[in-house]
ROPA-248013 format. One record per residue: x, y, z of N, C-alpha, C in turn; residue in three letters. Coordinates in Angstrom, 3 decimals. Each point is the difference from the previous one (the first is absolute). Layout:
<rs>
R   n.east  n.north     n.up  ca.east ca.north    ca.up   c.east  c.north     c.up type
R        X        Y        Z        X        Y        Z        X        Y        Z  ala
...
</rs>
This chain:
<rs>
R   n.east  n.north     n.up  ca.east ca.north    ca.up   c.east  c.north     c.up type
R   32.990 -138.702 -152.044   -1.117    0.898    0.235   -1.348   -0.686   -0.218  met
R   -0.023   -1.064   -0.821   -1.247   -0.748   -0.181   -0.421   -0.634    1.322  ile
R    0.984   -0.535    0.724   -0.295   -0.581    1.312   -0.572    1.053    0.930  thr
R    0.580    1.193   -0.012   -0.496    1.092    0.845   -1.433    0.351   -0.363  thr
R   -0.300    0.077   -1.284   -1.352    0.316   -0.457   -0.991   -1.076    0.441  leu
R    0.383   -1.269   -0.118   -0.895   -1.088    0.405   -0.243    0.024    1.512  leu
R    1.026    0.336    0.782   -0.182    0.120    1.447   -0.959    1.136    0.326  leu
R    0.103    1.105   -0.742   -0.915    1.121    0.208   -1.432   -0.400   -0.344  ala
R   -0.176   -0.698   -1.102   -1.343   -0.447   -0.398   -0.566   -1.001    0.994  leu
R    0.857   -0.862    0.563   -0.457   -0.968    0.994   -0.552    0.716    1.223  ala
R    0.681    1.061    0.431   -0.489    0.760    1.151   -1.336    0.660   -0.314  thr
R   -0.119    0.593   -1.177   -1.262    0.641   -0.389   -1.142   -1.013   -0.123  cys
R    0.332   -1.246   -0.334   -1.028   -1.022   -0.236   -0.564   -0.601    1.279  ala
R    0.513    0.399    1.151   -0.488   -0.555    1.268   -1.500    0.240    0.163  val
R   -0.507    1.109   -0.530   -1.418    0.336    0.168   -0.903   -0.682   -1.022  trp
R    0.579   -0.703   -0.986   -0.812   -0.648   -1.022   -0.576   -1.314    0.517  leu
R   -1.187   -0.394   -0.460   -0.593   -1.272    0.435    0.755   -1.191   -0.567  pro
R   -0.068   -1.164    0.666    0.697   -1.198   -0.488   -0.512   -0.445   -1.366  pro
R    0.871   -0.663   -0.742   -0.357   -0.584   -1.281   -0.289   -1.482    0.186  leu
R   -0.930   -0.515   -0.779   -0.282   -1.439    0.046    0.859   -0.709   -1.033  arg
R    0.868   -0.890    0.498    0.901   -0.730   -0.886    0.006   -1.466    0.418  met
R   -0.446   -0.862   -0.906   -0.038   -1.446    0.249   -0.763   -0.316    1.291  ala
R   -1.095    0.716    0.208   -0.834   -0.262    1.167    0.473    0.649    1.281  gly
R    1.127    0.701   -0.050    0.528    0.665    1.198   -0.088    1.512   -0.169  ala
R   -0.014    0.692    1.135   -0.028    1.461   -0.001    1.430    0.504    0.247  arg
R    0.574    0.641   -1.004    1.390    0.426    0.063    0.055    1.530   -0.018  val
R    0.634    0.619    1.004    0.089    1.464    0.009    0.928    0.498   -1.101  pro
R   -0.387    1.051   -0.714    0.855    0.521   -1.084    1.379    0.439    0.476  pro
R    0.086    0.526    1.228    1.311    0.456    0.479    1.000   -1.147    0.068  trp
R   -0.504   -1.208    0.300    0.890   -1.153    0.081    0.545   -0.368   -1.374  leu
R   -0.839    0.061   -1.019    0.454   -0.306   -1.363    1.056    1.005   -0.453  leu
R   -0.227    1.277    0.308    0.960    1.023   -0.395    1.311   -0.143    0.766  leu
R   -0.099   -0.381    1.280    1.219   -0.214    0.774    0.795   -1.173   -0.559  leu
R   -0.678   -1.071   -0.347    0.683   -1.146   -0.588    0.684    0.388   -1.308  leu
R   -0.676    0.821   -0.804    0.608    0.455   -1.249    1.245    0.841    0.287  ala
R   -0.068    0.838    1.026    1.156    0.822    0.374    1.168   -0.875    0.447  ala
R   -0.294   -1.043    0.768    1.055   -0.885    0.468    0.624   -0.783   -1.148  met
R   -0.828   -0.436   -0.944    0.536   -0.699   -1.174    0.921    0.937   -0.778  val
R   -0.431    1.257   -0.180    0.831    0.967   -0.697    1.307    0.261    0.736  gly
R   -0.068    0.090    1.338    1.208    0.229    0.793    0.940   -1.193   -0.063  ala
R   -0.553   -1.212    0.009    0.825   -1.203   -0.141    0.697   -0.015   -1.361  leu
R   -0.759    0.338   -1.047    0.565   -0.008   -1.348    1.093    1.056   -0.150  ala
R   -0.158    1.129    0.698    0.982    1.085   -0.110    1.179   -0.180    0.943  ala
R   -0.071   -1.009    0.861    1.082   -0.230    0.939   -0.050    0.864    1.240  gly
R   -1.103    0.741    0.199   -0.150    0.846    1.186   -0.542   -0.779    1.189  ala
R   -0.438   -1.218   -0.240   -0.559   -0.831    1.068    0.527   -1.422   -0.182  leu
R    0.570   -0.555    1.071    0.506   -1.370   -0.040   -1.114   -0.979    0.334  ala
R    0.085   -1.261   -0.466   -1.032   -0.999    0.331   -0.230   -0.143    1.508  pro
R    1.084    0.061    0.781   -0.161   -0.091    1.450   -0.798    1.156    0.556  gly
R    0.204    1.190   -0.549   -0.770    1.159    0.428   -1.465   -0.135   -0.361  gly
R   -0.255   -0.515   -1.206   -1.390   -0.219   -0.416   -0.685   -1.013    0.911  ala
R    0.745   -1.051    0.398   -0.566   -0.998    0.909   -0.306    0.612    1.363  ala
R    0.881    0.874    0.477   -0.214    0.661    1.286   -1.245    0.882   -0.043  leu
R   -0.167    0.750   -1.086   -1.185    0.839   -0.163   -1.255   -0.871   -0.077  ile
R    0.092   -1.150   -0.693   -1.134   -0.909   -0.079   -0.404   -0.556    1.353  gly
R    0.985   -0.346    0.826   -0.313   -0.502    1.348   -0.649    1.083    0.849  met
R    0.476    1.235   -0.137   -0.615    1.102    0.743   -1.452    0.193   -0.425  leu
R   -0.271   -0.107   -1.296   -1.371    0.115   -0.484   -0.887   -1.071    0.622  leu
R    0.500   -1.235    0.070   -0.787   -1.097    0.572   -0.327    0.257    1.477  ala
R    0.977    0.487    0.758   -0.226    0.273    1.424   -0.976    1.162    0.167  val
R    0.175    1.069   -0.788   -0.902    1.148    0.093   -1.419   -0.390   -0.379  ala
R   -0.134   -0.851   -1.009   -1.325   -0.460   -0.432   -0.664   -0.804    1.132  trp
R    0.770   -0.867    0.645   -0.537   -0.773    1.115   -0.378    0.910    1.166  ala
R    0.834    1.001    0.278   -0.289    0.931    1.091   -1.285    0.769   -0.250  ala
R   -0.274    0.331   -1.258   -1.199    0.771   -0.329   -1.276   -0.791    0.247  ser
R    0.110   -1.330    0.076   -1.172   -0.853    0.192   -0.074   -0.631    1.385  arg
R    1.013    0.231    0.825    0.035   -0.595    1.333   -0.685    0.907    1.017  ala
R   -0.316   -0.566    1.146   -0.612    0.739    1.098    0.715   -0.354    1.299  glu
R   -0.195    0.848    1.007    0.516   -0.296    1.334    1.509   -0.088    0.055  gly
R    0.488   -0.969    0.778    1.437   -0.131    0.202    0.749   -0.353   -1.275  arg
R   -0.645   -0.802   -0.851    0.668   -0.365   -1.244    0.253    1.225   -0.861  trp
R   -0.933    0.938    0.015    0.212    1.232   -0.766    1.203    0.763    0.545  arg
R    0.092    0.087    1.325    1.131    0.708    0.618    1.317   -0.643   -0.416  val
R    0.049   -1.333    0.085    1.230   -0.715   -0.356    0.367    0.239   -1.463  val
R   -0.994   -0.099   -0.876    0.273    0.150   -1.426    0.345    1.444   -0.367  leu
R   -0.613    0.954    0.682    0.345    1.403   -0.253    1.440    0.279    0.429  val
R    0.407   -0.571    1.142    1.387    0.161    0.453    0.961   -0.621   -1.021  val
R   -0.334   -1.195   -0.491    0.838   -0.628   -1.028    0.042    0.839   -1.271  leu
R   -1.145    0.593   -0.350   -0.042    0.879   -1.168    0.896    1.209    0.207  thr
R   -0.028    0.557    1.210    0.836    1.164    0.313    1.479   -0.344   -0.152  ala
R    0.389   -1.149    0.525    1.397   -0.421   -0.096    0.383   -0.255   -1.459  leu
R   -0.901   -0.633   -0.742    0.277   -0.257   -1.416    0.077    1.284   -0.801  gly
R   -0.893    0.959    0.295    0.020    1.280   -0.704    1.303    0.735    0.272  ala
R    0.441   -0.056    1.249    1.275    0.626    0.341    1.144   -0.677   -0.748  leu
R   -0.049   -1.319   -0.088    1.068   -0.752   -0.661    0.114    0.373   -1.479  ala
R   -1.125    0.008   -0.713    0.078    0.292   -1.432    0.270    1.471   -0.261  val
R   -0.203    0.861    0.999    0.254    1.427   -0.182    1.468    0.357    0.164  ser
R    0.729   -0.805    0.760    1.395    0.347    0.275    0.991   -0.962   -0.646  val
R   -0.488   -1.018   -0.699    0.910   -0.943   -0.644    0.828    0.689   -1.086  cys
R    1.111   -0.589   -0.322    0.896    0.577   -0.994   -0.570   -0.148   -1.408  ser
R    0.600    0.722   -0.926   -0.471    0.025   -1.376   -0.002   -1.391   -0.628  met
R    0.894   -0.859    0.413    0.087   -1.326   -0.613   -1.223   -0.859    0.289  ala
R   -0.748    0.376    1.051   -1.130   -0.834    0.382   -1.339    0.562   -0.474  his
R   -0.269    1.246    0.283   -1.335    0.521   -0.301    0.021    1.263   -0.832  val
R    1.087    0.304   -0.642    0.021    1.110   -0.940    0.359    1.322    0.644  gly
R    0.706    0.791   -0.734    0.392    1.311    0.489   -0.893    1.083   -0.559  gly
R    0.308    1.266    0.296   -0.806    1.108   -0.508   -0.066   -0.015   -1.518  pro
R   -1.188    0.163   -0.540   -0.157    0.005   -1.449    0.199    1.392   -0.582  ala
R    0.090    1.048    0.872    0.222    1.344   -0.518    1.410    0.082   -0.573  trp
R    0.169    0.627   -1.147    1.285   -0.089   -0.707    1.184    0.665    0.688  pro
R   -0.220    1.079    0.758    1.144    0.698    0.592   -0.459    0.889    1.138  ala
R    0.960    0.420    0.820   -0.294    0.940    1.070   -0.359    1.354   -0.600  ala
R   -0.840    0.755    0.711   -0.481    1.287   -0.495    0.389    1.118    0.950  leu
R    0.144    1.194   -0.537    0.196    1.207    0.801   -0.908    1.066   -0.613  arg
R   -1.083    0.337    0.690   -1.010    0.871   -0.593    0.402    1.466   -0.018  leu
R    0.790    0.448    0.974    0.527    1.355    0.003    1.478   -0.063    0.394  thr
R    0.733    1.061   -0.294    1.442   -0.029    0.206    0.388   -0.172    1.463  his
R   -0.856    0.459    0.924    0.334   -0.081    1.421   -0.690   -1.158    0.714  asp
R   -0.653   -0.885   -0.769   -0.721   -1.132    0.594    0.894   -1.240    0.059  ala
R   -0.271   -0.861    0.955    0.694   -1.278    0.073   -0.479   -0.899   -1.139  ala
R    0.885   -0.832   -0.509   -0.373   -0.955   -1.039   -0.835   -1.123    0.605  ala
R   -0.899   -0.583   -0.798   -0.832   -1.101    0.477   -0.368   -0.895   -1.170  phe
R   -0.388   -1.234    0.316   -0.468   -0.956   -0.998   -1.386   -0.483    0.392  thr
R   -1.037    0.211   -0.829   -1.337   -0.510    0.326    0.048   -1.498    0.259  pro
R   -0.668   -0.433    1.047    0.080   -1.398    0.426   -1.020   -0.844   -0.754  asn
R    0.468   -0.768   -0.969   -0.864   -0.912   -0.752    0.584   -1.395    0.132  val
R    0.242   -0.405    1.232    0.596   -1.308    0.269   -1.080   -1.068   -0.039  gln
R    0.205   -1.029   -0.803   -1.054   -0.974   -0.295   -0.515   -0.680    1.260  ile
R    0.903   -0.377    0.894   -0.431   -0.677    1.212   -0.873    0.886    0.870  gly
R    0.424    1.242    0.232   -0.766    0.917    0.837   -1.366    0.301   -0.610  lys
R   -0.013    0.280   -1.314   -1.265    0.318   -0.667   -0.957   -1.195    0.053  val
R    0.516   -1.200   -0.229   -0.844   -1.203    0.045   -0.560   -0.226    1.389  ser
R    0.851    0.130    1.023   -0.458   -0.190    1.368   -1.063    1.027    0.363  ala
R    0.236    1.259   -0.367   -0.996    1.031    0.272   -1.304   -0.265   -0.726  gly
R    0.088   -0.509   -1.223   -1.198   -0.315   -0.772   -0.803   -1.106    0.671  leu
R    0.674   -1.045    0.505   -0.711   -1.087    0.685   -0.747    0.530    1.222  phe
R    0.685    0.821    0.790   -0.622    0.551    1.198   -1.166    0.905   -0.368  leu
R    0.209    0.823   -1.021   -1.024    0.943   -0.435   -1.240   -0.724   -0.519  phe
R    0.211   -1.044   -0.772   -1.121   -0.706   -0.625   -0.700   -0.960    0.947  ala
R    0.737   -0.570    0.973   -0.536   -1.118    0.767   -0.259    0.280    1.477  leu
R    0.760    0.889    0.622   -0.045    0.071    1.460   -0.446    1.340    0.585  leu
R   -0.102    1.022   -0.781   -0.372    1.295    0.564   -1.381    0.405   -0.512  val
R   -0.866    0.558    0.868   -1.344    0.403   -0.434    0.047    1.098   -1.060  pro
R   -0.760   -0.188   -1.075   -0.063    0.971   -1.075   -1.445    0.444   -0.228  arg
R   -0.152    1.087   -0.761   -1.338    0.467   -0.345   -0.717   -1.052   -0.843  leu
R   -1.269   -0.189    0.332   -0.764   -1.018   -0.713   -1.126    0.587   -0.841  ala
R   -0.244    1.302    0.112   -1.114    0.595   -0.734    0.201    1.500   -0.155  ser
R   -0.749    0.566   -0.929    0.029    1.448   -0.193   -0.576    0.698    1.229  val
R   -0.961   -0.649    0.664   -0.601    0.587    1.201    1.049    0.219    1.089  ala
R    0.910   -0.949    0.164    1.070    0.167    0.981    0.904    1.159   -0.380  glu
R    0.324    0.106   -1.267    0.834    1.101   -0.472   -0.664    1.340    0.276  leu
R   -1.298    0.083   -0.260   -0.746    1.229    0.251    0.021    0.376    1.474  thr
R   -0.049   -1.003    0.859   -0.049    0.246    1.442    1.349    0.433    0.565  arg
R    1.087   -0.447   -0.613    1.315    0.204    0.597    0.856    1.079   -0.649  phe
R   -0.367    0.513   -1.189    0.943    0.851   -0.713    0.217    1.348    0.680  trp
R   -1.029    0.561    0.611    0.163    1.318    0.630    0.943   -0.045    1.205  lys
R   -0.214   -0.898    0.974    0.959   -0.040    1.112    1.410   -0.384   -0.444  pro
R    0.104   -0.863   -1.005    1.322   -0.390   -0.496    0.707    1.189   -0.639  thr
R   -0.734    0.789   -0.774    0.573    1.193   -0.623    0.476    0.984    1.068  leu
R   -0.793    0.169    1.051    0.377    0.927    1.075    1.253   -0.483    0.721  ala
R    0.060   -1.276    0.308    1.184   -0.558    0.679    1.227    0.150   -0.884  ile
R   -0.157   -0.261   -1.298    1.125    0.127   -0.920    0.521    1.426   -0.074  gly
R   -0.919    0.973   -0.027    0.409    1.404   -0.074    0.748    0.418    1.263  ala
R   -0.517   -0.384    1.160    0.649    0.364    1.266    1.358   -0.670    0.125  ile
R    0.056   -1.294   -0.319    1.256   -0.746    0.085    1.064    0.604   -0.912  cys
R   -0.384    0.326   -1.228    0.948    0.574   -0.950    0.495    1.360    0.471  thr
R   -0.909    0.853    0.454    0.372    1.339    0.460    0.965   -0.066    1.179  leu
R   -0.322   -0.826    0.986    0.835   -0.093    1.197    1.370   -0.584   -0.335  val
R    0.019   -1.105   -0.735    1.268   -0.682   -0.279    0.914    0.846   -0.873  thr
R   -0.548    0.608   -1.050    0.814    0.842   -0.873    0.507    1.227    0.752  val
R   -0.833    0.582    0.849    0.421    1.173    0.777    1.174   -0.346    0.910  ser
R   -0.076   -1.144    0.652    1.099   -0.430    0.868    1.250   -0.273   -0.833  val
R   -0.169   -0.625   -1.169    1.146   -0.303   -0.857    0.721    1.270   -0.434  ala
R   -0.741    1.040   -0.336    0.619    1.272   -0.380    0.660    0.643    1.213  val
R   -0.683   -0.047    1.156    0.511    0.646    1.209    1.325   -0.594    0.467  ala
R    0.182   -1.300   -0.181    1.240   -0.641    0.475    1.063   -0.083   -1.096  ile
R   -0.288    0.618   -1.157    0.983    0.049   -1.065    0.165   -1.281   -0.780  gly
R   -1.011   -0.863    0.013    0.110   -1.259   -0.741   -0.294    0.209   -1.486  tyr
R   -0.925    0.914   -0.312   -0.344    0.324   -1.384   -0.144    1.512   -0.131  val
R   -0.045    0.454   -1.242   -0.340    1.396   -0.274   -1.053    0.029   -1.095  arg
R   -0.664    1.127   -0.143   -1.006    0.151   -1.048    0.691    0.004   -1.349  phe
R   -0.301   -0.964   -0.857    0.651   -0.126   -1.309   -0.994   -0.606   -0.982  ala
R   -1.022    0.749   -0.382   -1.073   -0.567   -0.838    0.500   -0.394   -1.383  pro
R   -0.518   -1.111   -0.496    0.313   -0.453   -1.349   -1.144   -0.900   -0.450  arg
R   -0.414    0.155   -1.228   -1.058   -0.842   -0.546    0.296   -0.204   -1.472  leu
R    0.422   -1.209   -0.340    0.337   -0.326   -1.382   -0.533   -1.383   -0.312  ser
R    0.086   -0.372   -1.270   -0.486   -1.325   -0.401    0.790   -1.111    0.675  ser
R    1.261    0.274    0.366    0.818   -1.023    0.632   -0.419   -0.337    1.415  gly
R   -0.802    0.863    0.626   -0.399   -0.250    1.378   -1.122   -1.037    0.075  ile
R   -0.775   -0.158   -1.082   -1.152   -0.907    0.015    0.371   -1.452    0.300  ala
R    1.009   -0.587   -0.680    0.345   -1.391    0.329    0.536   -0.150    1.416  pro
R    0.662    1.039    0.515    0.492   -0.061    1.381   -1.162   -0.011    0.983  leu
R   -1.014    0.817   -0.265   -1.183    0.020    0.858   -0.740   -1.343   -0.064  leu
R   -0.133   -0.549   -1.205   -0.682   -1.293   -0.147    0.751   -1.099    0.735  ala
R    1.332   -0.009   -0.140    0.812   -1.008    0.691   -0.115    0.162    1.509  ala
R   -0.021    1.244    0.473   -0.115    0.238    1.425   -1.335   -0.499    0.535  asn
R   -1.064    0.265   -0.732   -1.328   -0.445    0.429   -0.114   -1.516    0.015  leu
R    0.355   -0.647   -1.116   -0.263   -1.424   -0.158    1.037   -0.901    0.664  leu
R    1.239    0.461    0.085    1.063   -0.863    0.513    0.503    0.390    1.388  phe
R   -0.304    1.217    0.439    0.423    0.415    1.335   -1.192    0.149    0.932  thr
R   -0.930    0.879   -0.353   -1.140    0.257    0.894   -0.843   -1.255    0.218  cys
R   -0.368   -0.677   -1.078   -0.832   -1.194    0.123    0.721   -1.084    0.798  val
R    1.259   -0.264   -0.342    0.747   -1.063    0.689    0.186    0.321    1.471  ala
R    0.427    1.225    0.312    0.270    0.346    1.400   -1.282    0.044    0.824  glu
R   -1.074    0.540   -0.571   -1.263    0.021    0.750   -0.541   -1.414    0.199  glu
R    0.177   -0.861   -0.992   -0.418   -1.389    0.178    0.771   -0.655    1.138  ala
R    1.302    0.254    0.068    0.829   -0.554    1.080   -0.504    0.481    1.355  tyr
R   -0.049    1.304    0.179   -0.256    0.543    1.331   -1.453   -0.134    0.434  phe
R   -0.929    0.017   -0.933   -1.411   -0.160    0.414   -0.365   -1.470    0.207  arg
R    0.412   -0.885   -0.927   -0.414   -1.405    0.114    0.782   -0.749    1.065  ser
R    1.298    0.301    0.130    0.842   -0.778    0.907    0.102    0.593    1.398  leu
R   -0.383    1.247    0.189    0.133    0.622    1.316   -1.294    0.660    0.459  leu
R   -0.406    1.049   -0.695   -1.098    0.799    0.538   -1.322   -0.747    0.028  gln
R   -0.335   -0.728   -1.046   -1.280   -0.714   -0.007   -0.054   -1.040    1.110  glu
R    1.107   -0.706    0.238    0.020   -0.967    1.093   -0.212    0.659    1.349  gly
R    0.620    1.166    0.206   -0.183    0.710    1.264   -1.425    0.524    0.132  leu
R   -0.585    0.449   -1.102   -1.392    0.455    0.047   -0.946   -1.160    0.318  his
R    0.271   -1.159   -0.566   -0.849   -1.164    0.303    0.095   -0.370    1.471  arg
R    1.196    0.087    0.552    0.167   -0.271    1.425   -0.748    1.035    0.830  leu
R    0.082    1.265   -0.416   -0.708    1.061    0.716   -1.512   -0.173   -0.108  ala
R   -0.478   -0.494   -1.148   -1.438   -0.248   -0.163   -0.513   -0.986    1.037  asp
R    0.851   -0.964    0.366   -0.424   -1.039    0.933    0.229    0.378    1.458  arg
R    1.061    0.784    0.272    0.386    0.161    1.399    0.278    1.429    0.442  arg
R    0.737    0.750   -0.800    0.613    1.213    0.530   -0.790    1.289   -0.235  ala
R   -0.966   -0.003   -0.898   -0.793    1.184   -0.231    0.786    1.141   -0.614  gly
R   -0.373    1.240    0.354    0.596    1.180   -0.628    1.496    0.107    0.262  arg
R    0.421   -0.355    1.197    1.429    0.059    0.318    0.782   -0.927   -0.923  val
R   -0.529   -1.177   -0.243    0.665   -0.947   -0.887    0.076    0.507   -1.421  gly
R   -1.061    0.646   -0.478    0.016    0.544   -1.359    1.017    1.130   -0.116  his
R    0.087    0.845    1.023    1.000    1.067    0.000    1.410   -0.582    0.007  ala
R    0.189   -1.067    0.773    1.308   -0.655    0.042    0.360   -0.577   -1.362  ala
R   -0.988   -0.521   -0.727    0.247   -0.543   -1.340    0.500    1.095   -0.941  ala
R   -0.593    1.173    0.099    0.407    1.125   -0.841    1.436    0.414    0.321  ile
R    0.278    0.184    1.292    1.329    0.460    0.414    1.067   -1.039   -0.330  val
R   -0.294   -1.265    0.276    0.984   -1.059   -0.248    0.349   -0.097   -1.475  ala
R   -1.002    0.075   -0.875    0.285   -0.113   -1.429    0.760    1.221   -0.512  ser
R   -0.287    1.188    0.562    0.724    1.206   -0.409    1.467   -0.077    0.414  ala
R    0.243   -0.458    1.228    1.380   -0.128    0.478    0.752   -1.047   -0.820  ile
R   -0.653   -1.116   -0.295    0.645   -1.043   -0.801    0.324    0.513   -1.399  ala
R   -0.920    0.778   -0.573    0.235    0.551   -1.337    1.190    0.952    0.016  phe
R    0.101    0.811    1.040    1.147    0.886    0.112    1.292   -0.767    0.195  gly
R   -0.053   -1.060    0.805    1.210   -0.760    0.335    0.632   -0.658   -1.214  ala
R   -0.810   -0.448   -0.958    0.573   -0.685   -1.160    0.726    0.972   -0.933  val
R   -0.122    1.296    0.256    0.713    0.999   -0.807    1.289    0.450    0.678  his
R    0.485   -0.784    0.966    1.168    0.386    0.783    1.237    0.208   -0.863  ile
R    0.089   -0.713   -1.121    1.180    0.148   -0.863    0.124    1.409   -0.550  ala
R   -1.119    0.735   -0.060    0.035    1.365   -0.511    0.375    1.033    1.042  gly
R    0.236   -0.437    1.240    0.409    0.927    1.039   -1.159    0.415    0.896  gly
R    0.315    0.656    1.125   -1.036    0.347    0.988   -1.064    0.959   -0.521  pro
R    0.383    0.936   -0.871   -1.006    0.934   -0.522   -1.044   -0.734   -0.841  arg
R    0.444   -0.940   -0.804   -0.949   -0.765   -0.810   -0.890   -0.861    0.884  leu
R    0.558   -0.546    1.086   -0.810   -0.792    0.924   -1.129    0.853    0.574  val
R    0.312    1.224    0.400   -1.019    0.901    0.544   -1.077    0.286   -1.046  val
R    0.424    0.331   -1.212   -0.952    0.329   -1.058   -0.839   -1.212   -0.400  leu
R    0.645   -1.168   -0.089   -0.739   -1.217   -0.354   -0.999   -0.364    1.093  ala
R    0.356    0.258    1.249   -0.928   -0.280    1.100   -1.219    0.914   -0.085  thr
R    0.222    1.286   -0.317   -1.121    0.922   -0.171   -0.894   -0.437   -1.156  leu
R    0.628   -0.323   -1.133   -0.784   -0.482   -1.133   -0.702   -1.302    0.314  gly
R    0.705   -0.915    0.688   -0.601   -1.277    0.375   -1.175    0.171    0.946  gly
R    0.055    1.036    0.834   -1.120    0.280    0.898   -1.249    0.374   -0.799  leu
R    0.183    0.812   -1.033   -1.137    0.342   -0.854   -0.563   -1.217   -0.713  gly
R    0.887   -0.851   -0.516   -0.450   -1.225   -0.668   -0.799   -0.880    0.961  asn
R    0.526   -0.128    1.233   -0.641   -0.863    0.988   -1.354    0.543    0.438  ala
R   -0.098    1.320    0.155   -1.279    0.610    0.381   -1.036   -0.218   -1.094  val
R    0.409    0.176   -1.258   -0.925   -0.214   -1.116   -0.504   -1.437   -0.019  ala
R    0.907   -0.955    0.249   -0.418   -1.402    0.007   -0.932   -0.287    1.180  tyr
R    0.337    0.532    1.177   -0.831   -0.234    1.179   -1.392    0.589   -0.192  ala
R   -0.066    1.143   -0.691   -1.288    0.668   -0.212   -0.889   -0.794   -0.948  arg
R    0.586   -0.693   -0.961   -0.780   -0.677   -1.033    0.111   -1.517    0.028  thr
R    1.112   -0.508    0.519    0.351   -1.434   -0.043    0.027   -0.506   -1.443  arg
R    0.416    0.881   -0.915    0.180   -0.343   -1.409    1.376    0.477   -0.437  lys
R    0.763   -0.861   -0.633    1.384    0.318   -0.333    0.108    1.111   -1.039  val
R   -1.018    0.168   -0.833    0.063    1.066   -0.994    0.136    1.379    0.655  glu
R   -0.574    0.153    1.189    0.081    1.287    0.695    1.439    0.318    0.384  ala
R    0.705   -0.973    0.563    1.391    0.249    0.388    0.900    0.140   -1.221  ser
R   -0.301   -0.728   -1.074    0.771    0.150   -1.232   -0.157    1.421   -0.541  val
R   -1.226    0.528    0.031   -0.226    1.353   -0.498    0.780    1.030    0.809  phe
R   -0.062   -0.087    1.325    0.703    0.957    0.850    1.511   -0.095   -0.223  val
R    0.490   -1.229   -0.093    1.424   -0.235   -0.253    0.417    0.626   -1.332  his
R   -0.774   -0.254   -1.041    0.362    0.497   -1.329   -0.167    1.504   -0.100  phe
R   -0.994    0.563    0.673   -0.192    1.451   -0.039    1.244    0.715    0.510  ala
R    0.538   -0.467    1.126    1.215    0.592    0.548    1.179   -0.193   -0.950  leu
R    0.163   -1.220   -0.501    1.128   -0.279   -0.897   -0.079    0.818   -1.289  asn
R   -1.220    0.164   -0.540   -0.159    0.743   -1.249    0.318    1.480    0.195  ala
R   -0.494    0.584    1.079    0.315    1.411    0.289    1.502    0.168    0.199  val
R    0.599   -0.925    0.721    1.448    0.024    0.219    0.747   -0.062   -1.337  his
R   -0.398   -0.922   -0.857    0.724   -0.220   -1.244   -0.179    1.152   -0.983  met
R   -1.169    0.617   -0.030   -0.293    1.038   -0.991    0.467    1.386    0.455  ile
R   -0.139    0.288    1.296    0.216    1.370    0.462    1.238    0.207    0.873  phe
R    0.641   -1.073    0.449    1.128    0.168    0.910    1.164   -0.904   -0.427  phe
R    1.167    0.250    0.594    1.173   -0.816   -0.299   -0.313   -1.465    0.256  thr
R    0.305   -0.837   -0.979   -0.299   -1.431    0.150    1.260   -0.827   -0.288  his
R    0.329   -0.971    0.859   -0.657   -0.342    1.273    0.357    0.939    1.153  pro
R    1.113    0.734   -0.140    0.425    0.951    1.018    1.237    0.730   -0.482  gly
R    0.369    1.041    0.712    1.192    0.749   -0.371    1.242   -0.857    0.185  leu
R    0.903    0.059   -0.958    1.239   -0.763    0.118    0.832    0.563    1.150  ala
R    0.652   -0.897    0.721    0.803    0.435    1.134    1.364    0.487   -0.455  arg
</rs>
């Protein structure tokens, strides 16, 4: 759990300014991530080969964040492949879920395990910190919070309504102290990682292409493509989940397109997940 806590702190530290150490500027999130990896190595949750793989991905992502033109495209593609690799590798290489056991929040809900896989979280953190546009000032936050709140409310209402209508969930409100760590894990290890993946590796690239050539049609295509891709990766949960994830992904993509800041899509994503987790069957009714 110490490793999980350090990974959470590393994600929160992305917004902190760099520290000066031995004449170099070192981001605090990197120090916390290194501490998490050392802890995981010591606990046997991370193998040396997995740590080396994560280190190579960091180097490529760092280079991609500083490249321009074709080199940026090449390095972003390599980063995407590396992120995919460390996200799906076996436990022996990059660590398995740090959550202690599967959970069942209500008697009629399917069991689930919060995803705190070291490779996936690290890859999402690299993308979030290095490759996706983030808020840079309070002025930007002031300008974007109202439309983001509206998009989040509409997305949540539509997606939850469809989920109830198709029998995927039922109204089952619960609010206890045990829900807080689940919400925190969902925000920091699921919403942040997934939004970093889909905005930095897909939607932002399509928006940049549209900025140069395709105009409004290209921007609309970026939104639709990222929503469909987000739905498609949930195929293991069945066709109903694909439909619901596509609806939710559409809201996330619209929020990002409206602001071009990843915090907006993270907020919309988490708003839906939080309402789902607190007020409805989570993750869904058991079959």
